[in-house]
VOGU-3710 file (C-alpha; in Angstrom, 3 decimals, decimal comma):
1> mtlvfssppw> -24,893/59,185/-53,091  -27,169/57,572/-50,506  -25,819/54,560/-48,663  -28,394/51,906/-47,761  -27,555/49,570/-44,882  -29,501/46,343/-44,533  -30,806/45,482/-41,085  -29,387/42,353/-39,449  -31,885/39,475/-39,257  -31,496/39,190/-35,467
11> raqwldplql> -32,341/41,942/-32,983  -32,306/41,151/-29,271  -34,963/42,888/-27,169  -37,249/42,259/-24,228  -40,618/40,779/-25,228  -43,482/39,759/-22,986  -43,743/35,991/-23,609  -47,401/36,022/-22,527  -48,400/38,609/-25,143  -47,046/36,986/-28,306
21> gsetqvlvhy> -49,255/35,982/-31,235  -49,472/33,019/-33,561  -46,654/34,357/-35,784  -44,178/33,779/-32,930  -41,316/31,346/-33,474  -40,039/29,211/-30,595  -36,602/27,979/-29,557  -36,803/24,955/-27,239  -33,772/24,574/-24,966  -32,519/22,270/-22,227
31> rqsfltgseg> -29,012/22,315/-20,744  -27,069/23,703/-23,722  -29,056/21,670/-26,281  -31,789/22,775/-28,681  -34,707/20,841/-30,087  -33,943/20,435/-33,781  -36,173/19,617/-36,748  -35,632/17,033/-39,466  -34,095/19,695/-41,744  -31,679/20,919/-39,059
41> gqlfpltevd> -33,460/24,080/-37,887  -34,210/25,119/-34,314  -37,136/27,509/-34,864  -40,681/26,147/-34,600  -44,123/27,794/-34,938  -45,692/28,618/-31,578  -48,830/26,559/-32,236  -46,812/23,439/-33,080  -44,714/23,682/-29,919  -47,704/24,289/-27,647
51> aldlplstkq> -49,344/21,157/-29,073  -46,400/19,061/-27,830  -47,256/19,716/-24,151  -43,581/20,057/-23,184  -42,272/20,064/-19,565  -41,859/23,836/-19,439  -39,688/25,517/-16,815  -39,939/29,103/-18,078  -40,733/31,234/-21,126  -38,501/34,143/-22,121
61> glgmweglpi> -39,123/36,616/-24,937  -35,808/37,094/-26,742  -36,179/39,458/-29,688  -36,938/39,520/-33,405  -35,637/37,189/-36,117  -36,360/38,407/-39,652  -39,231/40,465/-38,286  -40,849/37,655/-36,298  -40,939/37,524/-32,478  -38,805/34,806/-30,883
71> vlyelseaps> -39,595/33,185/-27,542  -37,514/30,685/-25,612  -39,117/27,645/-24,014  -36,711/26,451/-21,323  -37,559/22,881/-20,300  -37,110/20,989/-17,059  -36,106/17,849/-18,996  -35,430/16,810/-22,590  -38,215/14,522/-23,827  -37,876/12,259/-26,865
81> iaglnwlglr> -40,134/13,488/-29,686  -40,739/11,510/-32,876  -39,097/13,145/-35,907  -37,110/15,621/-33,788  -33,784/15,411/-31,998  -31,601/17,381/-29,587  -28,387/19,065/-30,755  -25,800/20,637/-28,467  -25,027/24,311/-29,000  -21,344/23,630/-29,684
91> qimssqldts> -22,313/21,139/-32,397  -24,666/23,665/-34,000  -21,995/26,386/-33,894  -19,487/24,134/-35,641  -21,742/23,712/-38,693  -23,907/26,862/-38,793  -22,528/29,562/-41,118  -24,995/32,351/-40,254  -23,358/34,497/-37,554  -26,626/36,254/-36,632
101> yvemlcmaaq> -28,378/32,921/-36,146  -25,554/31,711/-33,887  -25,789/34,933/-31,855  -29,501/34,313/-31,344  -28,919/30,744/-30,124  -26,100/31,864/-27,831  -28,310/34,489/-26,222  -31,132/31,956/-25,848  -28,857/29,466/-24,091  -27,504/32,125/-21,749
111> vgtwatqhrf> -30,950/33,482/-20,862  -32,314/29,978/-20,364  -29,484/29,019/-18,023  -29,935/32,225/-16,022  -33,709/31,772/-15,728  -33,293/28,173/-14,573  -30,718/29,092/-11,939  -32,578/32,145/-10,598  -35,995/30,867/-9,566  -35,689/31,696/-5,853
121> cshcgiplla> -34,385/34,666/-3,903  -30,898/33,945/-2,542  -31,672/36,076/0,541  -35,067/34,800/1,719  -35,838/31,802/-0,519  -39,118/33,216/-1,885  -39,954/32,310/-5,530  -38,920/35,123/-7,861  -41,242/36,943/-10,255  -40,408/38,198/-13,734
131> vtgeramacp> -40,046/41,986/-14,019  -42,159/43,571/-16,742  -40,212/45,581/-19,279  -36,693/44,344/-18,535  -34,807/41,078/-18,285  -34,785/40,650/-14,542  -36,327/38,644/-11,721  -37,512/40,249/-8,484  -38,275/39,032/-4,983  -41,768/40,138/-3,874
141> qchnryypri> -40,720/40,032/-0,209  -37,256/41,632/0,073  -37,378/43,371/-3,337  -33,960/42,173/-4,476  -33,530/42,092/-8,252  -31,586/39,484/-10,191  -30,191/40,195/-13,639  -28,540/37,780/-16,066  -25,088/36,882/-14,804  -22,146/37,961/-16,965
151> spcmialvtr> -18,666/36,644/-16,112  -15,824/38,644/-17,719  -12,787/36,721/-18,859  -9,761/37,349/-21,004  -8,724/35,363/-24,060  -5,300/36,110/-25,487  -3,133/35,102/-28,425  0,533/35,159/-27,397  2,686/36,234/-30,347  6,418/36,183/-31,114
161> gdevllarsp> 7,007/37,576/-34,584  5,889/34,929/-37,054  5,082/32,448/-34,295  2,079/32,077/-31,994  1,777/30,136/-28,752  -1,207/27,774/-28,850  -2,315/25,228/-26,272  -4,536/22,217/-25,811  -6,934/21,980/-22,895  -8,560/18,701/-21,788
171> rhapgvfstl> -11,859/20,429/-22,625  -10,938/21,002/-26,284  -11,951/18,734/-29,132  -9,246/16,129/-29,894  -6,339/17,599/-31,860  -7,469/21,234/-31,587  -5,067/23,907/-30,324  -6,371/27,280/-29,174  -5,507/30,537/-27,439  -5,276/30,994/-23,664
181> agfvepgeti> -8,215/32,137/-21,553  -9,239/32,679/-17,953  -11,706/34,452/-15,677  -11,073/37,836/-14,111  -10,593/37,626/-10,335  -12,209/40,114/-7,899  -10,252/43,370/-7,759  -8,248/42,482/-10,869  -7,931/44,515/-14,083  -8,188/42,754/-17,411
191> eqciarevle> -4,474/43,481/-18,028  -3,532/41,891/-14,712  -5,726/38,913/-15,533  -3,948/38,388/-18,868  -0,500/38,437/-17,264  -1,557/36,109/-14,434  -3,442/33,561/-16,545  -0,732/33,254/-19,209  1,958/32,836/-16,556  -0,130/30,273/-14,645
201> evgvqvtqpr> -1,103/28,192/-17,663  2,084/28,147/-19,764  4,793/29,768/-17,613  5,734/32,686/-19,876  5,545/36,416/-19,303  3,873/38,724/-21,810  3,669/42,436/-22,513  1,787/45,063/-24,551  -1,773/43,658/-24,483  -3,728/44,995/-27,459
211> yitsqswpfp> -7,515/44,722/-27,424  -8,999/43,175/-30,587  -12,655/42,259/-30,002  -15,141/40,615/-27,630  -17,653/37,786/-27,782  -20,515/36,629/-25,627  -19,784/32,983/-24,823  -22,755/31,110/-23,286  -20,880/28,262/-21,595  -22,567/29,235/-19,454
221> hslmlgfhvq> -22,341/33,052/-19,145  -18,945/34,431/-20,152  -18,036/37,697/-21,847  -14,749/37,024/-23,653  -12,441/40,035/-24,062  -9,934/39,219/-26,794  -6,331/40,468/-26,972  -3,063/40,046/-28,804  -0,092/40,046/-26,405  3,629/39,936/-27,117
231> ylhgeirlqp> 5,923/37,337/-25,631  8,428/38,832/-23,163  10,434/35,936/-21,713  10,257/32,491/-20,141  10,064/28,870/-21,231  6,824/26,961/-21,648  5,844/25,265/-18,388  2,399/23,666/-18,303  -0,275/23,921/-15,622  -1,254/20,228/-15,877
241> eeieearwfp> -4,823/20,543/-14,590  -5,561/23,181/-17,258  -3,210/22,515/-20,187  -2,292/19,203/-21,838  0,128/20,599/-24,395  1,423/23,999/-25,536  3,803/24,865/-28,352  5,062/27,668/-30,528  3,685/27,316/-34,056  4,956/29,149/-37,146
251> lnalpnlpgp> 2,179/30,935/-39,006  2,757/28,768/-42,069  2,287/25,533/-40,113  -0,664/26,043/-37,788  -2,393/23,013/-36,183  -6,115/22,263/-36,145  -7,810/25,431/-34,889  -11,130/26,297/-33,195  -14,232/26,754/-35,342  -15,100/29,870/-37,354
261> htiarhlidc> -17,615/31,290/-34,838  -15,119/31,386/-31,966  -13,252/34,448/-30,778  -10,114/32,297/-30,493  -10,178/31,645/-34,228  -10,833/35,324/-34,923  -7,793/36,371/-32,879  -5,604/33,930/-34,806  -7,010/34,968/-38,194  -6,506/38,666/-37,372
271> ylaerlgtth> -2,861/38,160/-36,454  -2,275/36,007/-39,526  -3,759/38,750/-41,727  -1,596/41,417/-40,074  1,643/39,494/-40,589  0,822/38,486/-44,162  -0,639/41,851/-45,153  -3,938/40,307/-46,251  -7,527/41,429/-45,671  -8,425/41,759/-42,012
281> pm> -11,293/39,352/-41,126  -14,629/40,904/-40,171
//
């Protein structure tokens, strides 16, 4: 028997934005928001976008969507355009069901932020030039190269049998409880980061970190490494500048949770499936 695997609609790759033809589709981005059409889509034909005479900061070739080349137009401001509006990436993620499409938008936002923040050499101040063939900027004077910034961080679900520890951050949507997360410090392992961040944020000690999955998180350039960790000891004690509320929740009485495209939700769903013996989420 021959197994046939369908190709995903989105494939990230370097493309020369100056060598793309009329079949190219464009994503228009400014500060975590995308230009959006009347029917809710973010992809526009190249010829239509060029006719708008937008305040362009940079162009970045991103990859292929359903066989068509995709280019990012990163703007220096967000103009008002009749019949179109601007939607934040978080808002799009909360309603968009296509995981591949969300991955494309997340990459676009991350690349756009990087390109905007890396226009000049940090050593000599000379304007940077795009490197042909790879996603990088180079200084023509001191020859330093600048690649997209990736900031590793841990995100962990603290478990205690049929209970999970969930918390509310001031940055969360009202009423939503989530897992704990934090950036890796210089010289720190991911395991050390988990222990430190959990202790800092909620005052408990954990053990046996078990890696589950990862997710690129473009707010603005994180790589989230997701774990399940077991509660060891301690009482909940909040870090007030980071956590508004934290509680143990039984699995049969969970609060409002993060959206379906988030790694936090995936960690919770995976643990729920393990304890209930149901199908493990993909």
